[in-house]
N, C-alpha and C positions, 0 to 999 in steps of 0.2 A: 983432542979426539980427532980421529981421521974419518973422513967421509967415505963411505963405501958406495961405489958406483955399481948399480945393478941394471943391466940391460934387460928390457922387457922383450919377451918373444912376441911374435905376431899373435899367438894364441892369447897371451896375457893382455895385449893391447885390445884385441877383439873382445875379450871378456870385460875389460874395463869400459869399453865403449858401450857394450850391451847393458852394463849396469847403469851407466849414465843415462842411456835412452830409457831404460825401465823406470828410473827415478823421475825423469821428466814426464813420462806417461802417467805415473802415479800422481804427481803434482797437478797435472792438467785435469785428469779425471776427477781427482778430489775436489778441485775448484769447481768443475762443471756440475758434479753431483750435489755439491753444497749449495749451489745457486739455482738449480733447476730440478723440477719434479720429474723423476723417471722411475719406472718400476724396477724392482730388483732383478727381473729377468732381462732387462736392457743393459745392465751394468757390464756384463762380459762383452757384449757387442761394442759398447763405448770404449772399453779398455782395448780391445783388439783393433778397433778403427784408429784410435789415437796412436797406439804403438806402431801399427803398420805405416801410418802417415809419417811418423818421426823417422822410421827406418828409410822410407822413400826419400825424405829430405836429405838424409845422409848420403844416399847413393847418387844424388844429382851432381854433386861436386861443389866446388867453391866459387864458381863464377861462370860467366859466359865463355864459350870457346871461340867466338868470333870477336874481332876487334870492334869496339863501339865507335860509331861515327856520329858526330854532332848533327842534330836535326837542322841547324842553321849553320851554313859554312862561314 
């Protein structure tokens, strides 16, 4: 059989990334709600907070922009 190479468009990559972030948010909120007492009215706020936090982490980048210098030369 021959492997078919399919290039993902930026939109496809963005959608995949959004799905991964959503799944992480679901996992985190499920664990939190399972181990903490919160009212049903607080659940949407927790979901939004976790999802927004995960999105913000993704926007920060993959590391520092400045070169790291040792504290002790």
